[in-house]
DSSP file (Angstrom, degrees, kcal/mol; ACC not computed):
  #  RESIDUE AA STRUCTURE BP1 BP2  ACC     N-H-->O    O-->H-N    N-H-->O    O-->H-N    TCO  KAPPA ALPHA  PHI   PSI    X-CA   Y-CA   Z-CA
    1    1 A M     >        0   0    0      0, 0.0     4,-2.1     0, 0.0     5,-0.2   0.000 360.0 360.0 360.0 -46.3   46.6   93.2   82.8
    2    2 A L  H  >  +     0   0    0      1,-0.2     4,-2.3     2,-0.2     5,-0.1   0.824 360.0  51.9 -66.5 -29.4   49.7   95.0   84.0
    3    3 A R  H  > S+     0   0    0      2,-0.2     4,-1.9     1,-0.2    -1,-0.2   0.904 109.8  48.9 -74.0 -36.3   48.7   98.2   82.3
    4    4 A R  H  > S+     0   0    0      2,-0.2     4,-2.0     1,-0.2    -2,-0.2   0.858 111.5  50.6 -68.0 -34.9   45.2   98.1   84.0
    5    5 A M  H  X S+     0   0    0     -4,-2.1     4,-2.9     2,-0.2     5,-0.2   0.943 110.2  49.4 -67.7 -46.3   47.0   97.4   87.4
    6    6 A V  H  X S+     0   0    0     -4,-2.3     4,-2.5     1,-0.2    -2,-0.2   0.900 112.1  48.3 -58.7 -40.1   49.3  100.4   86.9
    7    7 A M  H  X S+     0   0    0     -4,-1.9     4,-2.3     2,-0.2    -1,-0.2   0.898 111.6  48.6 -61.5 -41.8   46.4  102.6   86.0
    8    8 A T  H  X S+     0   0    0     -4,-2.0     4,-3.1     2,-0.2    -2,-0.2   0.959 113.5  47.2 -67.9 -50.7   44.4  101.4   89.0
    9    9 A V  H  X S+     0   0    0     -4,-2.9     4,-2.2     1,-0.2     5,-0.2   0.935 113.5  49.0 -54.9 -49.6   47.4  102.0   91.4
   10   10 A G  H  X S+     0   0    0     -4,-2.5     4,-1.6     1,-0.2    -1,-0.2   0.860 112.6  46.7 -64.3 -40.4   48.0  105.4   89.9
   11   11 A T  H  X S+     0   0    0     -4,-2.3     4,-2.7     2,-0.2     5,-0.2   0.895 110.2  54.7 -64.8 -44.7   44.3  106.4   90.2
   12   12 A C  H  X S+     0   0    0     -4,-3.1     4,-1.9     1,-0.2    -2,-0.2   0.911 112.1  41.5 -58.4 -43.6   44.3  105.1   93.8
   13   13 A C  H  X S+     0   0    0     -4,-2.2     4,-1.8     2,-0.2    -1,-0.2   0.786 112.3  54.9 -81.6 -23.1   47.2  107.3   94.8
   14   14 A A  H  X S+     0   0    0     -4,-1.6     4,-1.6    -5,-0.2    -2,-0.2   0.907 111.1  45.2 -61.2 -47.9   45.9  110.3   92.9
   15   15 A V  H  X S+     0   0    0     -4,-2.7     4,-1.7     1,-0.2    -2,-0.2   0.859 112.8  51.0 -66.9 -37.7   42.6  110.0   94.8
   16   16 A A  H  X>S+     0   0    0     -4,-1.9     5,-2.6    -5,-0.2     4,-0.7   0.912 110.1  49.5 -66.2 -40.7   44.4  109.6   98.1
   17   17 A A  H  <5S+     0   0    0     -4,-1.8     3,-0.4     1,-0.2    -1,-0.2   0.878 109.8  50.9 -68.6 -32.9   46.5  112.6   97.5
   18   18 A L  H  <5S+     0   0    0     -4,-1.6    -1,-0.2     1,-0.2    -2,-0.2   0.836 112.1  47.8 -69.4 -35.1   43.4  114.7   96.6
   19   19 A L  H  <5S-     0   0    0     -4,-1.7    -1,-0.2    -5,-0.1    -2,-0.2   0.549 119.6-111.9 -85.4  -6.8   41.7  113.6   99.8
   20   20 A G  T  <5 +     0   0    0     -4,-0.7     2,-0.3    -3,-0.4    -3,-0.2   0.643  68.6 142.5  86.8  12.5   44.8  114.4  101.9
   21   21 A A      < -     0   0    0     -5,-2.6    -1,-0.3    -6,-0.2    -2,-0.1  -0.635  54.7-114.9 -91.4 150.1   45.6  110.9  102.7
   22   22 A A        -     0   0    0     -2,-0.3    -1,-0.1     1,-0.1     3,-0.0  -0.600  35.6-113.8 -80.1 135.8   49.2  109.6  102.9
   23   23 A P        -     0   0    0      0, 0.0     2,-0.4     0, 0.0    -1,-0.1  -0.359  29.6-109.8 -69.4 153.2   50.0  107.0  100.3
   24   24 A T        -     0   0    0      2,-0.0     2,-0.6     1,-0.0   -11,-0.0  -0.639  27.5-148.3 -79.3 132.5   50.8  103.6  101.4
   25   25 A V        -     0   0    0     -2,-0.4     2,-0.6    -3,-0.0    -3,-0.0  -0.882   4.1-152.3-103.6 130.5   54.4  102.6  101.0
   26   26 A I        -     0   0    0     -2,-0.6     2,-0.4     0, 0.0    -2,-0.0  -0.883  15.8-163.8-101.2 117.4   55.0   98.9  100.3
   27   27 A R        -     0   0    0     -2,-0.6     2,-0.2     3,-0.0     3,-0.0  -0.846  19.5-118.0-109.0 144.2   58.5   97.8  101.5
   28   28 A A        -     0   0    0     -2,-0.4     2,-0.2     1,-0.1    33,-0.1  -0.466  37.1-103.7 -70.2 142.4   60.3   94.7  100.6
   29   29 A E        -     0   0    0     -2,-0.2    33,-0.3    31,-0.1     2,-0.2  -0.504  41.4-162.9 -68.4 137.4   61.0   92.3  103.4
   30   30 A T        -     0   0    0     31,-0.2    31,-0.7    -2,-0.2    33,-0.2  -0.705  22.5 -87.5-118.5 170.4   64.6   92.4  104.5
   31   31 A G  E     -A   60   0A   0     31,-1.3     2,-0.6    -2,-0.2    33,-0.3  -0.385  23.9-133.0 -77.2 153.7   66.8   90.0  106.5
   32   32 A H  E     -     0   0A   0     27,-0.8    26,-3.3    29,-0.2     2,-0.3  -0.949  26.7-150.6-104.3 115.5   67.2   89.8  110.2
   33   33 A L  E     +A   57   0A   0     -2,-0.6     2,-0.3    24,-0.2    24,-0.2  -0.695  16.0 179.6 -94.2 137.9   70.9   89.5  111.1
   34   34 A T  E     -A   56   0A   0     22,-2.2    22,-2.9    -2,-0.3     2,-0.5  -0.974  30.1-116.1-130.4 149.8   72.3   87.7  114.2
   35   35 A V  E     -A   55   0A   0    115,-2.7     2,-0.6    -2,-0.3    20,-0.2  -0.751  22.4-167.9 -88.1 131.8   75.8   87.2  115.4
   36   36 A V  E     -A   54   0A   0     18,-3.1    18,-0.9    -2,-0.5     2,-0.3  -0.925  20.4-171.3-118.1 100.8   76.9   83.5  115.5
   37   37 A Q        -     0   0    0     -2,-0.6     2,-0.4    16,-0.1   117,-0.1  -0.692  18.8-178.0-105.6 144.9   80.1   83.6  117.5
   38   38 A E        -     0   0    0     -2,-0.3    14,-0.4    14,-0.2    -2,-0.0  -0.992  33.0-113.6-132.7 141.5   82.7   80.9  118.2
   39   39 A D        -     0   0    0     -2,-0.4   118,-0.1     1,-0.1     2,-0.1  -0.422  36.9-110.0 -65.8 147.6   85.8   81.5  120.4
   40   40 A P        -     0   0    0      0, 0.0   118,-0.4     0, 0.0    11,-0.1  -0.366  45.8 -79.7 -79.4 163.7   89.0   81.4  118.6
   41   41 A D        -     0   0    0      9,-0.4     9,-0.0     1,-0.1     0, 0.0  -0.232  60.2 -86.7 -60.9 150.1   91.4   78.4  119.2
   42   42 A P        -     0   0    0      0, 0.0   117,-0.2     0, 0.0    -1,-0.1  -0.278  51.7-167.6 -54.1 147.7   93.5   78.6  122.4
   43   43 A V  E     -c  159   0B   0    115,-2.2   117,-1.8    -3,-0.1     3,-0.1  -0.995  19.7-114.4-142.5 142.3   96.7   80.5  121.9
   44   44 A P  E >   -c  160   0B   0      0, 0.0     3,-2.2     0, 0.0    81,-0.2  -0.365  49.2 -83.5 -73.9 159.3  100.0   80.9  124.0
   45   45 A A  T 3  S+     0   0    0    115,-0.8    81,-0.1     1,-0.3     3,-0.1  -0.374 120.4  20.9 -54.7 133.6  100.9   84.3  125.5
   46   46 A G  T 3  S+     0   0    0     80,-1.4    -1,-0.3     1,-0.3    80,-0.1   0.456 106.4 118.3  85.3   1.6  102.6   86.4  122.9
   47   47 A G    <   -     0   0    0     -3,-2.2    78,-2.8    79,-0.3     2,-0.3  -0.189  59.9-116.3 -92.4-177.8  101.1   84.3  120.1
   48   48 A Q  E     +D  124   0C   0     76,-0.2     2,-0.3    -3,-0.1    76,-0.2  -0.940  30.2 166.0-122.4 146.8   98.7   84.9  117.2
   49   49 A T  E     -D  123   0C   0     74,-1.8    74,-3.6    -2,-0.3     2,-0.4  -0.920  28.5-119.5-148.0 170.5   95.3   83.6  116.4
   50   50 A V  E     -D  122   0C   0     -2,-0.3    -9,-0.4    72,-0.3     2,-0.4  -0.966  13.3-150.0-121.9 133.4   92.4   84.4  114.1
   51   51 A L  E     -D  121   0C   0     70,-3.3    70,-2.7    -2,-0.4   -12,-0.1  -0.838   4.9-165.1 -95.1 135.4   88.9   85.3  115.0
   52   52 A H        -     0   0    0     -2,-0.4     2,-0.2   -14,-0.4    68,-0.2  -0.643   9.9-171.0-122.3  73.1   86.1   84.3  112.6
   53   53 A P        -     0   0    0      0, 0.0    66,-2.3     0, 0.0     2,-0.4  -0.498  10.8-160.7 -73.6 137.9   83.1   86.4  113.5
   54   54 A T  E     -AB  36 118A   0    -18,-0.9   -18,-3.1    -2,-0.2     2,-0.4  -0.900  13.2-160.0-126.8 140.0   80.0   85.1  111.7
   55   55 A V  E     -AB  35 117A   0     62,-2.6    62,-1.8    -2,-0.4     2,-0.4  -0.937   9.7-158.7-116.8 137.0   76.6   86.8  110.9
   56   56 A A  E     -AB  34 116A   0    -22,-2.9   -22,-2.2    -2,-0.4     2,-0.7  -0.924  11.0-140.1-117.6 145.5   73.5   84.7  109.9
   57   57 A N  E     -AB  33 115A   0     58,-2.4    57,-2.7    -2,-0.4    58,-0.5  -0.933  13.2-173.6-111.7 120.8   70.5   86.0  108.1
   58   58 A G  E     -     0   0A   0    -26,-3.3   -25,-0.1    -2,-0.7    -1,-0.1   0.350  39.5-179.6 -88.3   1.6   67.3   84.6  109.5
   59   59 A G  E     -     0   0A   0      2,-0.3   -27,-0.8   -27,-0.3    -1,-0.3  -0.294  68.1-174.6  83.8-168.3   65.2   86.2  106.8
   60   60 A P  E    S+A   31   0A   0      0, 0.0   -29,-0.2     0, 0.0     2,-0.2  -0.993  96.6   3.9 -80.6 -13.8   62.5   86.7  105.6
   61   61 A G  S    S-     0   0    0    -31,-0.7    -2,-0.3     1,-0.1   -31,-0.2  -0.601  95.3 -63.3-120.8-175.5   64.5   88.4  102.8
   62   62 A A        -     0   0    0    -33,-0.3   -31,-1.3    -2,-0.2     2,-0.2  -0.366  61.1-108.1 -68.3 146.1   68.0   89.1  101.7
   63   63 A A        -     0   0    0     48,-2.5    47,-3.2   -33,-0.2    48,-0.5  -0.479  24.9-127.9 -77.2 146.4   70.0   91.4  104.1
   64   64 A G        -     0   0    0    -33,-0.3    47,-0.3    45,-0.2    46,-0.1  -0.094  54.0 -57.2 -67.3-179.3   70.9   94.9  103.4
   65   65 A E        -     0   0    0     44,-0.1    79,-0.4    45,-0.1     2,-0.3  -0.376  68.0-173.7 -61.7 143.3   74.4   96.2  103.7
   66   66 A F  E     -F  107   0D   0     41,-2.0    41,-3.1    76,-0.1     2,-0.5  -0.957  23.2-137.1-143.8 162.0   75.8   95.6  107.1
   67   67 A T  E     -FG 106 141D   0     74,-2.4    74,-1.9    -2,-0.3     2,-0.5  -0.980  10.6-155.6-125.3 127.4   78.8   96.3  109.3
   68   68 A L  E     -FG 105 140D   0     37,-3.5    37,-2.8    -2,-0.5     2,-0.5  -0.877  14.8-168.5 -98.9 121.2   80.4   93.7  111.5
   69   69 A T  E     -FG 104 139D   0     70,-2.8    70,-2.3    -2,-0.5     2,-0.6  -0.951   6.1-163.4-121.0 127.7   82.3   95.3  114.5
   70   70 A V  E     -FG 103 138D   0     33,-2.8    33,-2.1    -2,-0.5     2,-0.5  -0.913   1.2-164.2-110.2 122.3   84.7   93.3  116.7
   71   71 A S  E     -FG 102 137D   0     66,-3.0    66,-2.4    -2,-0.6    31,-0.2  -0.931  20.8-139.4-104.7 128.1   85.7   94.9  120.1
   72   72 A L        -     0   0    0     29,-2.7     2,-0.1    -2,-0.5     3,-0.1  -0.578  11.0-119.1 -90.9 148.5   88.8   93.0  121.5
   73   73 A P    >   -     0   0    0      0, 0.0     3,-1.8     0, 0.0    62,-0.1  -0.461  47.2 -77.4 -79.3 160.5   89.4   92.1  125.1
   74   74 A D  T 3  S+     0   0    0     60,-0.4     3,-0.1     1,-0.2    60,-0.1  -0.373 121.4  36.3 -55.8 137.1   92.3   93.5  127.1
   75   75 A G  T 3  S+     0   0    0      1,-0.3    51,-2.9    -3,-0.1     2,-0.3   0.311 103.8  82.4  96.8  -3.8   95.4   91.5  126.1
   76   76 A A  E <   +E  125   0C   0     -3,-1.8     2,-0.3    49,-0.2    -1,-0.3  -0.953  52.0 177.4-128.6 146.1   94.5   91.1  122.5
   77   77 A S  E     -E  124   0C   0     47,-1.9    47,-3.2    -2,-0.3    24,-0.2  -0.984  29.9-121.9-145.8 160.6   94.9   93.5  119.6
   78   78 A A        -     0   0    0     22,-2.0    45,-0.2    -2,-0.3    24,-0.1  -0.904  35.2-131.4-100.2 119.0   94.4   93.7  115.9
   79   79 A P        -     0   0    0      0, 0.0     5,-0.1     0, 0.0    21,-0.0  -0.254  32.6 -87.9 -69.7 157.9   97.6   94.4  114.0
   80   80 A P    >   -     0   0    0      0, 0.0     3,-1.7     0, 0.0     4,-0.2  -0.286  35.4-119.5 -57.7 150.0   97.8   97.1  111.4
   81   81 A K  G >  S+     0   0    0      1,-0.3     3,-1.5     2,-0.2     7,-0.1   0.894 111.7  56.8 -60.5 -39.4   96.9   95.9  107.9
   82   82 A D  G 3  S+     0   0    0      1,-0.3    -1,-0.3     4,-0.0     0, 0.0   0.427 102.1  56.4 -74.5   3.5  100.3   96.8  106.5
   83   83 A S  G <  S+     0   0    0     -3,-1.7    -1,-0.3     2,-0.1    -2,-0.2   0.349 101.2  62.9-114.3   9.2  102.1   94.6  109.0
   84   84 A V  S <  S-     0   0    0     -3,-1.5     4,-0.1    -4,-0.2     3,-0.1  -0.897  96.8 -87.3-124.9 156.9  100.3   91.4  108.1
   85   85 A P    >   -     0   0    0      0, 0.0     3,-1.8     0, 0.0     4,-0.2  -0.291  58.0 -86.4 -63.5 151.0  100.3   89.4  104.8
   86   86 A P  T 3  S+     0   0    0      0, 0.0    -4,-0.0     0, 0.0    -5,-0.0  -0.274 116.4  30.5 -54.7 137.8   97.7   90.3  102.2
   87   87 A G  T 3  S+     0   0    0      2,-0.2     5,-0.0    -3,-0.1    33,-0.0   0.429  80.0 117.6  86.7   1.2   94.4   88.5  102.8
   88   88 A S  S <  S+     0   0    0     -3,-1.8     2,-0.4    -7,-0.1    -7,-0.0   0.821  74.4  50.8 -68.4 -30.1   94.9   88.3  106.5
   89   89 A Y  S    S-     0   0    0     -4,-0.2    -2,-0.2    32,-0.1    32,-0.2  -0.900  89.8-131.6 -99.9 139.1   91.8   90.4  107.0
   90   90 A F  B    S+J  120   0E   0     30,-1.9    30,-2.7    -2,-0.4     2,-0.2  -0.993  79.7  29.1-141.6 134.7   88.7   89.4  105.2
   91   91 A P  S >  S-     0   0    0      0, 0.0     3,-2.1     0, 0.0    29,-0.1   0.592  87.1-122.2 -67.8 170.9   86.7   91.0  103.5
   92   92 A K  T 3  S+     0   0    0      1,-0.3    -2,-0.1    -2,-0.2    -4,-0.0   0.701 108.2  71.9 -61.9 -15.2   89.1   93.5  102.3
   93   93 A S  T 3  S+     0   0    0     13,-0.3    -1,-0.3     2,-0.0    11,-0.1   0.651  70.2 118.2 -71.1 -12.1   86.8   96.3  103.8
   94   94 A C    <   -     0   0    0     -3,-2.1    11,-0.2    11,-0.1    -5,-0.1  -0.345  43.6-177.1 -57.9 127.4   88.0   95.2  107.3
   95   95 A E  E     -H  104   0D   0      9,-2.7     9,-2.0    -2,-0.1     2,-0.2  -0.979  16.5-146.4-133.9 118.1   89.7   98.0  109.0
   96   96 A P  E     -H  103   0D   0      0, 0.0     7,-0.2     0, 0.0   -15,-0.1  -0.559  29.3-112.1 -75.0 148.3   91.5   97.9  112.5
   97   97 A A    >   -     0   0    0      5,-3.3     3,-2.1    -2,-0.2   -19,-0.1  -0.362  31.3-105.2 -68.0 159.3   91.3  101.0  114.5
   98   98 A P  T 3  S+     0   0    0      0, 0.0    -1,-0.1     0, 0.0     0, 0.0   0.860 123.1  49.6 -56.9 -36.5   94.6  102.8  115.0
   99   99 A D  T 3  S-     0   0    0    -20,-0.0    -2,-0.0     1,-0.0   -21,-0.0   0.437 108.8-125.7 -85.1   3.3   94.8  101.6  118.6
  100  100 A G  S <  S+     0   0    0     -3,-2.1   -22,-2.0     2,-0.2     3,-0.1   0.628  80.1 112.0  66.4  12.5   94.1   97.9  117.5
  101  101 A R  S    S+     0   0    0    -24,-0.2   -29,-2.7     1,-0.1     2,-0.3   0.704  75.6  29.2 -89.9 -22.7   91.2   97.6  119.9
  102  102 A T  E     -F   71   0D   0    -31,-0.2    -5,-3.3   -24,-0.1     2,-0.4  -0.970  58.7-161.0-134.6 154.8   88.3   97.3  117.3
  103  103 A V  E     -FH  70  96D   0    -33,-2.1   -33,-2.8    -2,-0.3     2,-0.4  -0.996   7.8-161.3-130.0 138.7   88.0   96.1  113.8
  104  104 A S  E     -FH  69  95D   0     -9,-2.0    -9,-2.7    -2,-0.4     2,-0.4  -0.977   7.7-177.0-122.6 129.0   85.1   97.1  111.4
  105  105 A C  E     -F   68   0D   0    -37,-2.8   -37,-3.5    -2,-0.4     2,-0.5  -0.996  11.9-151.8-133.0 130.7   84.2   95.1  108.4
  106  106 A T  E     -F   67   0D   0     -2,-0.4     2,-0.4   -39,-0.2   -13,-0.3  -0.854   7.6-161.0-105.5 132.8   81.5   96.2  105.9
  107  107 A F  E     -F   66   0D   0    -41,-3.1   -41,-2.0    -2,-0.5     3,-0.1  -0.885  21.6-116.3-110.2 140.4   79.5   93.6  103.8
  108  108 A R        -     0   0    0     -2,-0.4     3,-0.3   -43,-0.2   -45,-0.1  -0.293  39.8 -93.0 -68.9 158.3   77.6   94.4  100.7
  109  109 A A  S    S+     0   0    0      1,-0.2   -45,-0.2   -44,-0.1   -44,-0.1  -0.294  94.8  69.2 -65.1 150.4   73.7   93.9  100.6
  110  110 A G        +     0   0    0    -47,-3.2    -1,-0.2     1,-0.3   -46,-0.1   0.515  45.2 153.5 117.6  10.3   72.4   90.6   99.3
  111  111 A L        -     0   0    0    -48,-0.5   -48,-2.5    -3,-0.3    -1,-0.3  -0.520  46.9-126.6 -61.1 120.5   73.2   87.9  101.9
  112  112 A P    >   -     0   0    0      0, 0.0     3,-1.2     0, 0.0   -55,-0.3  -0.253  29.1 -80.0 -73.0 162.2   70.4   85.4  101.3
  113  113 A T  T 3  S+     0   0    0      1,-0.2   -55,-0.2   -53,-0.2     3,-0.1  -0.246 115.7  14.8 -53.7 139.0   68.0   84.0  103.9
  114  114 A E  T 3  S+     0   0    0    -57,-2.7     2,-0.3     1,-0.2    -1,-0.2   0.747 103.2 115.2  61.5  27.7   69.5   81.2  105.9
  115  115 A Q  E <   -B   57   0A   0     -3,-1.2   -58,-2.4   -58,-0.5     2,-0.3  -0.846  53.3-139.9-122.7 159.9   73.0   81.9  104.8
  116  116 A T  E     -B   56   0A   0     -2,-0.3     2,-0.3   -60,-0.2   -60,-0.2  -0.782   5.5-158.0-118.5 160.6   76.1   83.1  106.8
  117  117 A A  E     -B   55   0A   0    -62,-1.8   -62,-2.6    -2,-0.3     2,-0.4  -0.989  14.8-165.6-139.4 129.1   78.9   85.6  106.2
  118  118 A S  E     -B   54   0A   0     -2,-0.3     2,-0.3   -64,-0.2   -64,-0.2  -0.910   6.7-152.7-123.4 148.5   82.2   85.4  108.1
  119  119 A A        -     0   0    0    -66,-2.3     2,-0.5    -2,-0.4   -30,-0.0  -0.761  12.5-135.0-109.2 161.0   85.0   87.8  108.5
  120  120 A R  B     +J   90   0E   0    -30,-2.7   -30,-1.9    -2,-0.3   -68,-0.2  -0.980  24.9 175.1-114.9 117.0   88.8   87.0  109.2
  121  121 A V  E     -D   51   0C   0    -70,-2.7   -70,-3.3    -2,-0.5     2,-0.3  -0.971  20.6-144.9-127.4 119.6   90.5   89.1  111.9
  122  122 A P  E     -D   50   0C   0      0, 0.0     2,-0.4     0, 0.0   -72,-0.3  -0.620  18.8-155.6 -80.2 141.2   94.0   88.3  112.9
  123  123 A L  E     -D   49   0C   0    -74,-3.6   -74,-1.8    -2,-0.3     2,-0.5  -0.939  11.7-151.5-122.7 139.9   94.8   88.8  116.6
  124  124 A Q  E     -DE  48  77C   0    -47,-3.2   -47,-1.9    -2,-0.4     2,-0.4  -0.948  18.1-147.0-107.4 125.3   98.0   89.5  118.4
  125  125 A I  E     - E   0  76C   0    -78,-2.8   -49,-0.2    -2,-0.5   -79,-0.1  -0.800  20.9-112.7-101.0 133.0   98.1   88.3  122.0
  126  126 A S    >   -     0   0    0    -51,-2.9   -80,-1.4    -2,-0.4     3,-1.3  -0.226  18.1-128.6 -62.0 146.0  100.1   90.2  124.6
  127  127 A P  T 3  S+     0   0    0      0, 0.0    -1,-0.1     0, 0.0   -82,-0.1   0.714 111.1  53.4 -71.1 -17.1  103.2   88.3  126.1
  128  128 A D  T 3  S+     0   0    0    -53,-0.1     2,-0.1     2,-0.0    -2,-0.1   0.332  83.5 119.9-100.3  10.8  101.8   89.0  129.6
  129  129 A A    <   +     0   0    0     -3,-1.3     2,-0.3   -54,-0.2   -84,-0.2  -0.474  36.3 167.0 -74.5 145.5   98.4   87.5  128.9
  130  130 A S        +     0   0    0     -2,-0.1     2,-0.2   -86,-0.1    30,-0.1  -0.967  42.6   3.3-151.8 160.3   97.3   84.6  131.0
  131  131 A G  S    S-     0   0    0     28,-0.3    28,-3.1    -2,-0.3     2,-0.4  -0.412 113.4 -21.9  69.0-127.6   94.2   82.5  131.8
  132  132 A V  E     - I   0 158D   0     26,-0.2     2,-0.8    -2,-0.2    26,-0.2  -0.976  55.4-141.7-128.8 128.3   91.1   83.6  129.7
  133  133 A L  E     - I   0 157D   0     24,-3.2    24,-2.3    -2,-0.4     3,-0.3  -0.780  32.7-179.6 -90.7 115.5   90.8   87.0  128.1
  134  134 A T  E     +     0   0D   0     -2,-0.8   -60,-0.4    22,-0.2    22,-0.1  -0.648  46.6  65.3-110.2 170.7   87.1   88.0  128.5
  135  135 A G  E     +     0   0D   0      1,-0.3    -1,-0.1    -2,-0.2    21,-0.1   0.384  61.4 146.0  96.4   0.0   85.1   91.0  127.4
  136  136 A G  E     - I   0 155D   0     19,-1.1    19,-1.5    -3,-0.3     2,-0.4  -0.394  27.5-168.0 -61.0 147.7   85.4   90.5  123.6
  137  137 A Q  E     -GI  71 154D   0    -66,-2.4   -66,-3.0    17,-0.3     2,-0.5  -0.993  19.0-165.4-143.2 134.6   82.4   91.5  121.7
  138  138 A V  E     +GI  70 153D   0     15,-3.3    15,-2.3    -2,-0.4     2,-0.3  -0.970  18.0 177.5-117.9 136.6   81.1   91.1  118.1
  139  139 A S  E     -GI  69 152D   0    -70,-2.3   -70,-2.8    -2,-0.5     2,-0.4  -0.958  16.0-154.5-136.1 156.1   78.2   93.2  116.9
  140  140 A V  E     -G   68   0D   0     11,-2.5     2,-0.4    -2,-0.3   -72,-0.2  -0.991  11.3-176.0-130.2 137.8   76.3   93.7  113.6
  141  141 A S  E     +G   67   0D   0    -74,-1.9   -74,-2.4    -2,-0.4     3,-0.1  -0.999   8.5 166.0-138.2 137.7   74.5   96.7  112.5
  142  142 A S    >   -     0   0    0     -2,-0.4     3,-0.7     3,-0.3   -76,-0.1  -0.972  33.7-143.0-148.8 132.2   72.3   97.4  109.4
  143  143 A P  T 3  S+     0   0    0      0, 0.0    -1,-0.1     0, 0.0   -77,-0.1   0.813 104.8  57.2 -64.6 -27.6   70.0  100.3  108.7
  144  144 A A  T 3  S+     0   0    0    -79,-0.4     2,-0.8     1,-0.1  -114,-0.2   0.748  87.4  84.6 -74.9 -25.8   67.7   97.7  107.0
  145  145 A D    <   +     0   0    0     -3,-0.7    -3,-0.3     1,-0.2    -1,-0.1  -0.695  50.9 177.4 -86.7 100.2   67.4   95.4  109.9
  146  146 A Q        +     0   0    0     -2,-0.8     2,-0.9     1,-0.1    -1,-0.2   0.698  62.1  79.8 -82.7 -18.6   64.6   96.7  112.2
  147  147 A D        -     0   0    0      1,-0.1  -114,-0.2     2,-0.1    -1,-0.1  -0.802  57.6-173.6 -91.4 111.0   64.8   93.8  114.7
  148  148 A Q    >   +     0   0    0     -2,-0.9     3,-1.1  -116,-0.1     2,-0.2   0.403  43.9 116.2 -84.8   4.2   67.7   94.6  116.9
  149  149 A S  T 3  S+     0   0    0      1,-0.2    -2,-0.1     2,-0.1  -116,-0.0  -0.515  79.1  16.5 -76.9 142.3   67.6   91.3  118.9
  150  150 A G  T 3  S+     0   0    0     -2,-0.2  -115,-2.7     2,-0.1    -1,-0.2   0.606  83.6 123.1  75.9  21.0   70.8   89.0  118.5
  151  151 A H    <   +     0   0    0     -3,-1.1   -11,-2.5  -117,-0.2     2,-0.3   0.561  67.9  49.0 -87.1  -2.2   73.0   91.8  117.1
  152  152 A T  E     +I  139   0D   0    -13,-0.2     2,-0.3  -117,-0.1   -13,-0.2  -0.996  57.4 164.3-136.1 138.9   75.7   91.4  119.8
  153  153 A D  E     -I  138   0D   0    -15,-2.3   -15,-3.3    -2,-0.3     2,-0.2  -0.991  25.4-130.0-147.4 149.6   77.6   88.4  121.3
  154  154 A G  E     -I  137   0D   0     -2,-0.3     2,-0.3   -17,-0.2   -17,-0.3  -0.499  18.2-171.0 -96.7 169.9   80.7   88.0  123.4
  155  155 A F  E     -I  136   0D   0    -19,-1.5   -19,-1.1    -2,-0.2     2,-0.3  -0.966   6.3-153.9-154.3 157.8   83.7   85.8  122.9
  156  156 A Q  E     -     0   0D   0     -2,-0.3     2,-0.5   -22,-0.1   -22,-0.2  -0.902  11.6-135.9-132.9 162.6   86.7   84.9  125.0
  157  157 A I  E     -I  133   0D   0    -24,-2.3   -24,-3.2    -2,-0.3     2,-0.4  -0.979  15.0-142.9-127.3 122.3   90.2   83.8  124.2
  158  158 A Q  E     -I  132   0D   0     -2,-0.5  -115,-2.2  -118,-0.4     2,-0.6  -0.682  14.0-146.3 -81.6 126.4   91.9   80.9  126.1
  159  159 A I  E     -c   43   0B   0    -28,-3.1   -28,-0.3    -2,-0.4     2,-0.2  -0.860  12.3-140.8 -99.2 124.1   95.6   81.4  126.8
  160  160 A D  E      c   44   0B   0   -117,-1.8  -115,-0.8    -2,-0.6  -117,-0.0  -0.516 360.0 360.0 -76.7 147.3   97.6   78.2  126.8
  161  161 A G              0   0    0     -2,-0.2    -1,-0.2  -117,-0.1   -31,-0.0   0.435 360.0 360.0  91.6 360.0  100.4   77.7  129.3
């Protein structure tokens, strides 16, 4: 049966090529990624907190490789990896920018449908911070995800005291 199907598909494509038609490409369904954001716990000015940006795969298939990018609000920064204990950033692929204003984390392909993946990003809050730090943003990008809706969400950081 399989041999007959392979021969039929091969014949079909050969005939299409002779007639000048473009062959049909069958693509596997990939996942649709969305940012599921929660604000970090309140923190005092000059303190430290952790952001847990999360991505959900709404399906219909497994997600391709994706990158999660965190842009921090004024008054918050991501410390250099060599200045925090090992494991402070997760996954290991997370890299803060030299200015500490953004962090990018790459996740391998394979996140199943209806599952989530979270990063861990340590934050240092400015001693001069007060009120609510707004303008933080989490975004996800994946070449395999053609539906761009839900790829960005904002967050804020409440300053105690």
